[in-house]
C-alpha positions as a Markdown table, in Angstrom:
| # | Residue | x | y | z |
|---|---|---|---|---|
| 1 | Met | -61.9 | 36.7 | -28.7 |
| 2 | Ala | -63.4 | 35.2 | -25.4 |
| 3 | Val | -67.2 | 34.9 | -25.4 |
| 4 | Ser | -69.6 | 35.9 | -22.9 |
| 5 | Thr | -71.5 | 33.1 | -21.4 |
| 6 | Ser | -73.6 | 32.5 | -18.4 |
| 7 | Pro | -75.9 | 29.6 | -16.9 |
| 8 | Glu | -78.8 | 31.9 | -18.0 |
| 9 | Thr | -77.3 | 32.7 | -21.7 |
| 10 | Pro | -75.1 | 29.2 | -22.8 |
| 11 | Ile | -74.4 | 28.7 | -26.2 |
| 12 | Pro | -74.9 | 25.6 | -28.4 |
| 13 | Val | -72.4 | 22.8 | -28.6 |
| 14 | Gly | -72.6 | 23.3 | -32.2 |
| 15 | Glu | -71.4 | 27.0 | -31.8 |
| 16 | Val | -69.1 | 25.9 | -29.7 |
| 17 | Ser | -67.6 | 23.7 | -32.3 |
| 18 | Arg | -68.0 | 26.4 | -35.0 |
| 19 | Leu | -66.1 | 29.0 | -32.7 |
| 20 | Ile | -63.4 | 26.2 | -31.9 |
| 21 | Gly | -63.0 | 25.8 | -35.9 |
| 22 | Gly | -62.6 | 29.3 | -36.4 |
| 23 | Trp | -60.1 | 29.5 | -33.9 |
| 24 | Ile | -58.1 | 26.7 | -35.7 |
| 25 | Glu | -58.5 | 28.1 | -39.3 |
| 26 | Arg | -56.6 | 31.3 | -38.0 |
| 27 | Leu | -53.7 | 29.1 | -37.0 |
| 28 | Gly | -52.7 | 28.5 | -40.6 |
| 29 | Ala | -50.3 | 25.8 | -41.9 |
| 30 | Val | -47.8 | 24.4 | -39.8 |
| 31 | Trp | -44.4 | 22.3 | -40.0 |
| 32 | Val | -45.2 | 19.0 | -37.5 |
| 33 | Glu | -42.6 | 16.5 | -36.9 |
| 34 | Gly | -43.4 | 13.1 | -35.2 |
| 35 | Gln | -43.5 | 9.4 | -35.8 |
| 36 | Ile | -46.0 | 7.5 | -38.0 |
| 37 | Thr | -47.7 | 5.0 | -35.8 |
| 38 | Gln | -50.6 | 3.9 | -38.1 |
| 39 | Leu | -51.0 | 3.9 | -41.9 |
| 40 | Ser | -53.8 | 3.5 | -43.9 |
| 41 | Arg | -53.7 | 3.3 | -47.8 |
| 42 | Arg | -57.0 | 1.8 | -48.8 |
| 43 | Pro | -56.9 | 0.8 | -52.5 |
| 44 | Gly | -58.5 | 2.9 | -55.0 |
| 45 | Ala | -59.1 | 5.3 | -52.3 |
| 46 | Gly | -57.8 | 9.0 | -53.1 |
| 47 | Val | -57.1 | 9.9 | -49.4 |
| 48 | Val | -54.4 | 8.4 | -47.2 |
| 49 | Phe | -54.9 | 8.3 | -43.5 |
| 50 | Leu | -51.9 | 8.7 | -40.9 |
| 51 | Thr | -51.8 | 8.8 | -37.1 |
| 52 | Leu | -48.5 | 10.9 | -36.1 |
| 53 | Arg | -47.3 | 10.6 | -32.7 |
| 54 | Asp | -44.9 | 12.5 | -30.4 |
| 55 | Pro | -42.1 | 9.9 | -29.5 |
| 56 | Ser | -41.7 | 11.9 | -25.9 |
| 57 | Tyr | -45.1 | 12.2 | -25.1 |
| 58 | Asp | -48.3 | 10.0 | -25.2 |
| 59 | Ile | -49.7 | 12.7 | -27.8 |
| 60 | Ser | -51.2 | 11.7 | -31.4 |
| 61 | Val | -52.9 | 13.4 | -34.2 |
| 62 | Ser | -54.9 | 12.3 | -37.1 |
| 63 | Val | -53.3 | 13.4 | -40.4 |
| 64 | Thr | -54.7 | 12.9 | -43.8 |
| 65 | Cys | -53.5 | 13.7 | -47.2 |
| 66 | Tyr | -54.0 | 13.1 | -50.7 |
| 67 | Arg | -52.7 | 9.9 | -52.5 |
| 68 | Gln | -50.4 | 11.8 | -54.6 |
| 69 | Val | -49.0 | 13.8 | -51.7 |
| 70 | Phe | -48.0 | 10.4 | -50.1 |
| 71 | Asp | -46.8 | 8.5 | -53.2 |
| 72 | Lys | -43.9 | 11.1 | -53.6 |
| 73 | Val | -42.5 | 9.3 | -50.2 |
| 74 | Ala | -44.3 | 5.8 | -50.2 |
| 75 | Glu | -41.0 | 4.1 | -50.9 |
| 76 | Val | -38.8 | 5.5 | -47.8 |
| 77 | Val | -42.0 | 5.9 | -45.7 |
| 78 | Ser | -43.9 | 3.3 | -43.1 |
| 79 | Glu | -45.2 | 2.9 | -40.0 |
| 80 | Gly | -42.5 | 3.9 | -37.1 |
| 81 | Ala | -40.9 | 6.4 | -39.5 |
| 82 | Arg | -40.0 | 9.8 | -38.6 |
| 83 | Val | -41.4 | 12.5 | -40.9 |
| 84 | Val | -42.0 | 16.2 | -41.2 |
| 85 | Val | -45.5 | 17.1 | -42.2 |
| 86 | His | -46.5 | 20.5 | -43.9 |
| 87 | Ala | -50.2 | 20.5 | -42.5 |
| 88 | Lys | -53.0 | 22.9 | -41.9 |
| 89 | Pro | -55.1 | 22.0 | -39.0 |
| 90 | Glu | -58.8 | 21.3 | -39.8 |
| 91 | Trp | -61.7 | 21.1 | -37.3 |
| 92 | Tyr | -64.3 | 18.5 | -38.1 |
| 93 | Ala | -67.1 | 20.3 | -36.4 |
| 94 | Pro | -69.7 | 17.4 | -36.3 |
| 95 | Arg | -67.6 | 14.9 | -34.2 |
| 96 | Gly | -65.4 | 17.7 | -32.5 |
| 97 | Gln | -62.0 | 16.3 | -34.1 |
| 98 | Leu | -58.9 | 17.9 | -34.7 |
| 99 | Ser | -56.8 | 16.7 | -37.8 |
| 100 | Leu | -53.8 | 17.9 | -40.1 |
| 101 | Arg | -54.4 | 18.1 | -44.0 |
| 102 | Ala | -50.7 | 17.6 | -45.1 |
| 103 | Ala | -49.7 | 19.1 | -48.4 |
| 104 | Glu | -45.9 | 17.8 | -48.1 |
| 105 | Ile | -44.3 | 15.0 | -46.4 |
| 106 | Lys | -40.5 | 14.6 | -45.7 |
| 107 | Pro | -38.8 | 11.9 | -44.3 |
| 108 | Val | -36.3 | 12.6 | -41.4 |
| 109 | Gly | -33.2 | 11.4 | -42.5 |
| 110 | Val | -30.4 | 9.5 | -40.5 |
| 111 | Gly | -28.0 | 12.4 | -41.1 |
| 112 | Glu | -30.6 | 14.9 | -39.8 |
| 113 | Leu | -31.4 | 12.7 | -36.6 |
| 114 | Leu | -27.7 | 12.3 | -36.0 |
| 115 | Ala | -27.3 | 16.2 | -36.1 |
| 116 | Arg | -30.1 | 16.8 | -33.8 |
| 117 | Leu | -29.0 | 14.2 | -31.7 |
| 118 | Glu | -25.3 | 16.2 | -31.4 |
| 119 | Gln | -26.9 | 19.3 | -30.4 |
| 120 | Leu | -29.1 | 17.8 | -27.7 |
| 121 | Lys | -25.8 | 15.8 | -26.4 |
| 122 | Lys | -24.0 | 19.2 | -26.4 |
| 123 | Ser | -27.2 | 20.9 | -24.7 |
| 124 | Leu | -27.4 | 18.2 | -21.7 |
| 125 | Ala | -23.7 | 18.3 | -21.5 |
| 126 | Ser | -23.6 | 21.9 | -20.5 |
| 127 | Glu | -26.3 | 21.7 | -18.0 |
| 128 | Gly | -23.8 | 18.7 | -16.5 |
| 129 | Leu | -25.8 | 15.9 | -16.9 |
| 130 | Phe | -23.0 | 13.9 | -18.0 |
| 131 | Ala | -20.6 | 14.9 | -15.6 |
| 132 | Ala | -18.2 | 12.2 | -13.8 |
| 133 | Asp | -19.0 | 13.6 | -10.5 |
| 134 | Arg | -22.7 | 12.7 | -11.0 |
| 135 | Lys | -21.7 | 9.1 | -11.3 |
| 136 | Lys | -23.1 | 6.7 | -8.6 |
| 137 | Pro | -21.0 | 3.5 | -7.6 |
| 138 | Leu | -22.1 | 0.2 | -8.3 |
| 139 | Pro | -22.8 | -2.0 | -5.3 |
| 140 | Phe | -20.4 | -5.1 | -5.0 |
| 141 | Leu | -23.0 | -7.9 | -4.7 |
| 142 | Pro | -26.6 | -6.7 | -5.7 |
| 143 | Gln | -29.5 | -8.4 | -3.6 |
| 144 | Leu | -31.9 | -7.5 | -6.3 |
| 145 | Ile | -31.1 | -6.1 | -9.8 |
| 146 | Gly | -34.1 | -4.3 | -11.7 |
| 147 | Leu | -34.0 | -4.9 | -15.5 |
| 148 | Val | -35.9 | -3.0 | -18.0 |
| 149 | Cys | -36.0 | -4.7 | -21.5 |
| 150 | Gly | -38.1 | -6.1 | -24.3 |
| 151 | Arg | -40.3 | -9.2 | -23.4 |
| 152 | Ala | -38.9 | -12.6 | -24.1 |
| 153 | Ser | -35.7 | -10.6 | -26.0 |
| 154 | Ala | -32.4 | -12.0 | -26.3 |
| 155 | Ala | -30.8 | -9.2 | -24.4 |
| 156 | Glu | -33.2 | -10.1 | -21.3 |
| 157 | Arg | -31.9 | -13.8 | -21.7 |
| 158 | Asp | -28.3 | -12.7 | -21.8 |
| 159 | Val | -28.5 | -10.8 | -18.9 |
| 160 | Leu | -30.6 | -13.2 | -16.7 |
| 161 | Glu | -28.5 | -16.3 | -17.8 |
| 162 | Asn | -25.2 | -14.9 | -17.7 |
| 163 | Ala | -26.0 | -13.5 | -14.1 |
| 164 | Arg | -27.2 | -16.4 | -12.8 |
| 165 | His | -24.1 | -18.3 | -14.1 |
| 166 | Arg | -22.1 | -16.0 | -12.4 |
| 167 | Trp | -23.8 | -15.6 | -9.1 |
| 168 | Pro | -26.8 | -18.3 | -8.9 |
| 169 | Ala | -28.6 | -16.6 | -5.5 |
| 170 | Val | -28.7 | -13.3 | -7.6 |
| 171 | Arg | -32.4 | -12.1 | -8.0 |
| 172 | Phe | -34.1 | -9.8 | -10.6 |
| 173 | Ala | -37.1 | -7.4 | -10.8 |
| 174 | Val | -38.0 | -7.4 | -14.6 |
| 175 | Arg | -40.1 | -5.0 | -16.5 |
| 176 | Asn | -41.1 | -6.1 | -20.0 |
| 177 | Val | -41.5 | -3.0 | -22.3 |
| 178 | Pro | -41.2 | -1.9 | -25.5 |
| 179 | Val | -37.7 | -1.1 | -26.6 |
| 180 | Gln | -38.4 | 0.7 | -29.9 |
| 181 | Gly | -41.3 | 2.6 | -31.4 |
| 182 | Val | -43.6 | 5.2 | -30.2 |
| 183 | His | -44.5 | 3.8 | -27.2 |
| 184 | Ala | -40.8 | 2.8 | -26.1 |
| 185 | Val | -40.1 | 6.2 | -24.2 |
| 186 | Pro | -42.9 | 6.9 | -21.8 |
| 187 | Gln | -42.9 | 2.9 | -21.0 |
| 188 | Val | -39.1 | 2.7 | -20.2 |
| 189 | Ile | -39.4 | 5.9 | -18.2 |
| 190 | Ala | -42.4 | 4.4 | -16.1 |
| 191 | Ala | -40.1 | 1.1 | -15.8 |
| 192 | Val | -37.0 | 3.1 | -14.5 |
| 193 | Gln | -39.3 | 5.3 | -11.9 |
| 194 | Glu | -40.9 | 2.3 | -10.6 |
| 195 | Leu | -38.0 | 0.6 | -10.0 |
| 196 | Asp | -35.9 | 3.3 | -8.8 |
| 197 | Ala | -38.8 | 3.7 | -6.2 |
| 198 | Leu | -38.3 | 0.4 | -4.7 |
| 199 | Pro | -35.6 | 0.7 | -1.8 |
| 200 | Glu | -34.8 | -3.3 | -2.3 |
| 201 | Val | -33.5 | -2.4 | -5.9 |
| 202 | Asp | -30.1 | -1.9 | -5.6 |
| 203 | Val | -29.0 | -1.2 | -9.1 |
| 204 | Ile | -30.8 | -1.0 | -12.5 |
| 205 | Ile | -30.2 | -2.3 | -16.1 |
| 206 | Val | -31.5 | -0.7 | -19.0 |
| 207 | Thr | -30.7 | -3.2 | -22.1 |
| 208 | Arg | -31.9 | -4.1 | -25.6 |
| 209 | Gly | -29.9 | -5.9 | -28.4 |
| 210 | Gly | -28.5 | -3.8 | -31.4 |
| 211 | Gly | -30.5 | -2.3 | -33.8 |
| 212 | Ser | -30.5 | 0.6 | -36.5 |
| 213 | Val | -29.9 | 4.3 | -35.7 |
| 214 | Glu | -34.0 | 4.6 | -35.8 |
| 215 | Asp | -34.4 | 1.7 | -33.5 |
| 216 | Leu | -32.3 | 3.0 | -30.9 |
| 217 | Leu | -33.6 | 6.4 | -31.2 |
| 218 | Pro | -35.8 | 6.0 | -28.0 |
| 219 | Phe | -32.6 | 5.5 | -25.6 |
| 220 | Ser | -31.4 | 9.1 | -27.0 |
| 221 | Asp | -34.8 | 10.8 | -26.0 |
| 222 | Glu | -34.1 | 14.0 | -23.7 |
| 223 | Gln | -37.2 | 13.1 | -21.4 |
| 224 | Leu | -35.4 | 9.5 | -20.9 |
| 225 | Val | -32.4 | 10.8 | -20.4 |
| 226 | Arg | -33.4 | 13.4 | -17.6 |
| 227 | Ala | -35.2 | 10.6 | -15.9 |
| 228 | Val | -32.1 | 8.4 | -15.7 |
| 229 | Gly | -30.0 | 11.4 | -14.6 |
| 230 | Ala | -32.8 | 11.6 | -11.8 |
| 231 | Ala | -32.7 | 8.5 | -10.4 |
| 232 | Val | -31.3 | 7.6 | -7.2 |
| 233 | Thr | -30.3 | 3.9 | -7.9 |
| 234 | Pro | -27.8 | 3.4 | -10.0 |
| 235 | Ile | -28.2 | 2.4 | -13.5 |
| 236 | Val | -26.3 | 0.7 | -16.0 |
| 237 | Ser | -26.9 | 1.4 | -19.7 |
| 238 | Ala | -26.4 | -1.8 | -22.0 |
| 239 | Ile | -28.0 | -0.6 | -25.4 |
| 240 | Gly | -27.0 | -2.3 | -28.6 |
| 241 | His | -23.4 | -3.6 | -29.1 |
| 242 | Glu | -20.1 | -1.9 | -29.0 |
| 243 | Pro | -20.4 | 0.8 | -31.6 |
| 244 | Asp | -24.0 | 1.8 | -30.7 |
| 245 | Ser | -24.0 | 4.8 | -28.6 |
| 246 | Pro | -27.3 | 6.5 | -27.5 |
| 247 | Leu | -27.2 | 9.3 | -25.0 |
| 248 | Leu | -28.5 | 6.9 | -22.5 |
| 249 | Asp | -25.2 | 5.5 | -22.3 |
| 250 | Leu | -23.4 | 9.1 | -21.2 |
| 251 | Val | -26.0 | 9.7 | -18.4 |
| 252 | Ala | -26.1 | 6.2 | -16.8 |
| 253 | Asp | -23.5 | 5.4 | -14.0 |
| 254 | Leu | -22.1 | 2.9 | -16.1 |
| 255 | Arg | -22.3 | 1.7 | -19.8 |
| 256 | Ala | -22.2 | -1.8 | -20.9 |
| 257 | Ser | -20.9 | -2.6 | -24.2 |
| 258 | Thr | -23.6 | -5.3 | -24.6 |
| 259 | Pro | -26.2 | -7.2 | -22.2 |
| 260 | Thr | -23.8 | -10.0 | -21.3 |
| 261 | Asp | -21.1 | -7.4 | -20.6 |
| 262 | Ala | -23.9 | -5.6 | -18.5 |
| 263 | Ala | -24.2 | -8.8 | -16.3 |
| 264 | Lys | -20.8 | -9.3 | -15.9 |
| 265 | Lys | -20.0 | -5.9 | -14.7 |
| 266 | Val | -23.0 | -5.9 | -12.2 |
| 267 | Val | -23.0 | -9.3 | -10.9 |
| 268 | Pro | -19.6 | -10.9 | -9.5 |
| 269 | Asp | -18.4 | -14.3 | -10.3 |
| 270 | Val | -18.8 | -16.7 | -7.3 |
| 271 | Gly | -15.9 | -18.4 | -8.5 |
| 272 | Glu | -13.7 | -15.8 | -9.2 |
| 273 | Glu | -14.7 | -14.5 | -5.6 |
| 274 | Leu | -14.1 | -17.8 | -4.0 |
| 275 | Ala | -10.5 | -18.2 | -5.5 |
| 276 | Arg | -9.9 | -14.3 | -4.7 |
| 277 | Val | -10.8 | -15.4 | -0.9 |
| 278 | Gln | -8.6 | -18.4 | -1.3 |
| 279 | Gln | -6.0 | -16.3 | -2.3 |
| 280 | Leu | -6.3 | -13.5 | 0.3 |
| 281 | Arg | -5.9 | -16.6 | 2.8 |
| 282 | Glu | -2.8 | -17.9 | 1.4 |
| 283 | Arg | -1.6 | -14.3 | 1.5 |
| 284 | Ala | -2.9 | -14.2 | 5.1 |
| 285 | Arg | -1.1 | -17.4 | 5.9 |
| 286 | Arg | 2.1 | -17.0 | 4.6 |
| 287 | Ala | 2.3 | -13.2 | 5.9 |
| 288 | Ile | 1.5 | -15.1 | 9.5 |
| 289 | Glu | 4.1 | -18.0 | 9.1 |
| 290 | Gly | 6.7 | -15.5 | 7.9 |
| 291 | Phe | 6.0 | -13.4 | 11.1 |
| 292 | Val | 6.3 | -16.2 | 13.5 |
| 293 | Gln | 9.3 | -17.3 | 11.5 |
| 294 | Arg | 11.1 | -14.0 | 12.1 |
| 295 | Glu | 10.0 | -14.1 | 15.5 |
| 296 | Glu | 11.2 | -17.4 | 16.2 |
| 297 | Arg | 14.9 | -16.6 | 14.8 |
| 298 | Gly | 14.9 | -13.4 | 16.4 |
| 299 | Leu | 14.2 | -15.7 | 19.9 |
| 300 | Ala | 16.7 | -18.0 | 18.8 |
| 301 | Ala | 19.2 | -15.3 | 18.3 |
| 302 | Ala | 18.7 | -13.8 | 21.7 |
| 303 | Leu | 18.9 | -17.3 | 23.5 |
| 304 | His | 22.2 | -17.5 | 21.8 |
| 305 | Arg | 23.3 | -14.5 | 23.4 |
| 306 | Pro | 25.9 | -15.1 | 26.4 |
| 307 | Ser | 24.0 | -12.7 | 28.4 |
| 308 | Ile | 20.7 | -15.0 | 28.2 |
| 309 | Gln | 22.9 | -18.5 | 28.1 |
| 310 | Arg | 24.9 | -17.5 | 31.5 |
| 311 | Pro | 23.0 | -14.5 | 33.0 |
| 312 | Gln | 25.0 | -15.0 | 36.2 |
| 313 | Arg | 28.1 | -14.0 | 34.3 |
| 314 | Met | 27.3 | -10.6 | 34.3 |
| 315 | Val | 27.2 | -10.7 | 38.1 |
| 316 | Glu | 30.4 | -12.4 | 38.4 |
| 317 | Glu | 32.2 | -9.9 | 36.2 |
| 318 | Arg | 30.9 | -7.1 | 38.5 |
| 319 | Glu | 31.6 | -9.1 | 41.2 |
| 320 | Glu | 35.4 | -9.4 | 40.1 |
| 321 | Gln | 35.2 | -5.7 | 39.8 |
| 322 | Ile | 33.8 | -4.8 | 42.8 |
| 323 | Thr | 36.5 | -7.2 | 44.8 |
| 324 | Ala | 39.1 | -5.9 | 43.0 |
| 325 | Leu | 37.8 | -2.0 | 43.6 |
| 326 | Leu | 37.5 | -3.2 | 47.4 |
| 327 | Asp | 41.2 | -4.6 | 47.8 |
| 328 | Arg | 42.3 | -1.5 | 46.1 |
| 329 | Gly | 40.2 | 0.6 | 48.5 |
| 330 | Arg | 41.9 | -1.7 | 51.3 |
| 331 | Arg | 45.1 | -1.1 | 50.3 |
| 332 | Thr | 44.8 | 2.7 | 49.8 |
| 333 | Leu | 43.3 | 3.3 | 53.0 |
| 334 | Gly | 46.1 | 1.0 | 54.5 |
| 335 | His | 48.6 | 3.1 | 53.1 |
| 336 | Leu | 47.1 | 6.2 | 54.2 |
| 337 | Leu | 46.6 | 5.3 | 57.9 |
| 338 | Asp | 50.3 | 3.9 | 57.9 |
| 339 | Arg | 51.2 | 7.1 | 56.8 |
| 340 | Ala | 49.2 | 8.8 | 59.1 |
| 341 | Asp | 50.3 | 6.9 | 61.9 |
| 342 | Ser | 54.1 | 7.3 | 61.2 |
| 343 | Glu | 53.7 | 10.8 | 61.1 |
| 344 | Leu | 51.4 | 11.1 | 64.1 |
| 345 | Thr | 54.1 | 9.1 | 65.9 |
| 346 | His | 57.1 | 11.5 | 64.8 |
| 347 | Thr | 54.8 | 14.5 | 65.6 |
| 348 | Leu | 54.1 | 12.9 | 69.2 |
| 349 | Ala | 58.1 | 12.7 | 69.7 |
| 350 | Arg | 58.4 | 15.9 | 68.6 |
| 351 | Val | 55.7 | 17.2 | 71.2 |
| 352 | Val | 57.2 | 15.1 | 73.7 |
| 353 | Ala | 60.5 | 16.3 | 73.3 |
| 354 | Leu | 59.2 | 20.0 | 73.3 |
| 355 | Ser | 56.6 | 19.8 | 76.0 |
| 356 | Pro | 57.3 | 21.5 | 79.5 |
| 357 | Lys | 56.9 | 18.3 | 81.3 |
| 358 | Ala | 60.2 | 17.0 | 79.6 |
| 359 | Thr | 61.7 | 20.2 | 80.4 |
| 360 | Leu | 60.9 | 19.3 | 84.1 |
| 361 | Glu | 61.8 | 16.0 | 84.3 |
| 362 | Arg | 65.3 | 17.3 | 83.0 |
| 363 | Gly | 65.5 | 19.0 | 86.4 |
| 364 | Tyr | 63.9 | 22.4 | 85.7 |
| 365 | Ala | 61.4 | 24.0 | 87.6 |
| 366 | Val | 58.6 | 26.9 | 87.0 |
| 367 | Leu | 57.6 | 29.3 | 89.0 |
| 368 | Gln | 54.4 | 30.6 | 89.0 |
| 369 | Lys | 52.8 | 33.4 | 90.6 |
| 370 | Pro | 49.6 | 33.1 | 92.8 |
| 371 | Asp | 47.4 | 34.2 | 90.1 |
| 372 | Gly | 49.1 | 31.3 | 88.0 |
| 373 | Thr | 51.5 | 33.2 | 85.7 |
| 374 | Ala | 55.0 | 32.2 | 85.1 |
| 375 | Val | 57.9 | 34.4 | 86.5 |
| 376 | Arg | 60.4 | 35.2 | 83.9 |
| 377 | Ser | 62.3 | 37.7 | 85.4 |
| 378 | Pro | 63.5 | 38.4 | 89.0 |
| 379 | Gly | 62.5 | 41.7 | 88.4 |
| 380 | Glu | 58.7 | 40.5 | 88.7 |
| 381 | Val | 59.1 | 39.3 | 92.1 |
| 382 | Thr | 59.7 | 41.4 | 95.5 |
| 383 | Ala | 60.7 | 40.3 | 98.8 |
| 384 | Glu | 58.6 | 38.1 | 100.9 |
| 385 | Asp | 56.5 | 37.2 | 97.6 |
| 386 | Ser | 55.2 | 33.7 | 97.8 |
| 387 | Leu | 55.4 | 31.7 | 94.6 |
| 388 | Arg | 54.8 | 28.0 | 93.7 |
| 389 | Ala | 57.3 | 25.8 | 92.2 |
| 390 | Arg | 56.6 | 23.1 | 89.6 |
| 391 | Val | 58.9 | 20.2 | 89.2 |
| 392 | Ala | 58.5 | 17.0 | 87.2 |
| 393 | Glu | 57.3 | 15.2 | 90.1 |
| 394 | Gly | 54.8 | 18.0 | 91.9 |
| 395 | Glu | 54.8 | 21.5 | 93.2 |
| 396 | Phe | 55.9 | 23.1 | 96.2 |
| 397 | Arg | 55.7 | 26.7 | 97.7 |
| 398 | Val | 58.5 | 29.0 | 98.2 |
| 399 | Arg | 59.0 | 32.4 | 99.6 |
| 400 | Val | 61.1 | 35.3 | 98.0 |
| 401 | Asp | 64.0 | 36.0 | 100.2 |
| 402 | Gly | 64.6 | 39.7 | 101.2 |
| 403 | Ala | 67.6 | 40.4 | 98.7 |
| 404 | Pro | 66.2 | 40.5 | 94.9 |
| 405 | Gly | 66.8 | 37.1 | 93.1 |
| 406 | Ala | 67.1 | 35.0 | 96.2 |
| 407 | Ala | 64.2 | 32.8 | 97.6 |
| 408 | Thr | 63.5 | 30.2 | 100.3 |
| 409 | Ala | 61.7 | 27.1 | 100.1 |
| 410 | Ala | 58.5 | 27.2 | 102.6 |
| 411 | Glu | 56.8 | 24.4 | 103.9 |
């Protein structure tokens, strides 16, 4: 229950401590899991002192137990081991200190740890944290590589030496952190987040050498997995050796089987790249040479064509054709003109033969009335009519005599 206090009616520190003790007393015994970070077994002492730490958070609590309780697991439990403790919270009022009084200690076996990891793996996979579409591609040639590893470790040496052997100009931003134990998880997370915040870092490698399942547990921690999944910089996991597979391998953008393999996958080999450039240059040169040779052959074939060697030949052939057509046209036109001339001559002869003039030249005359009409019958004229007679050499006037059918010439 809440305690009513005010500036005028405060309660003493001892009372506060007593009340806290009462609240904790009501909590009762609980099962607690953690990792042993400190272990004190003084010779002859009847009490063993432990410090139990949460591997994922920077939280610790003191644990005490009777010697006979700890002796049951003394051969399998040491500093760094994960245990489950059945304990009752206790409050030491004079110092205001919380501790746990353990009545039973059980070591967490490897099988149980693996079962919990498998359950965590399924839970994170269902969230899509391991999905392939979340993977970010690595840069071809990173300018600055972030490296999270143990201090002066073989893993650090393998990555640095192999990377610089492959590309001497490569640069690293190294963050040395504990890679096992209770301090590993928060410090690895802090190092990854620090490097991820640097815009000049192109890729981050998280690495350590091989070890037991317990040694690699920090790299399967849920908080670390989520921190890596939230990073914007591509992250390479190089934890342990080929058989080792912590959850960090699944969330990372690329998994390397060893630290050396990480260096090979992140940094290109300068010799291989130079050889590849040389191969590309050779391919380009051969392609250009082949193109030029094909064009030369095509040009040579074109130059050997008759139309290119003697371009005037086409004109000459067309000239001969035009000449032949002109001659044919002239002949055809001459024949047509000759035929037309002959027909015109015959027609003219017929016209001349049938013309009135030819008749007049044979001695005939044409009588015409004053209005110019020809007289065809004696009945068309009367006595004393004046007519005009037309002959071949001219014309003259005549007068019709009194009797029908007779006419006299008039001057």
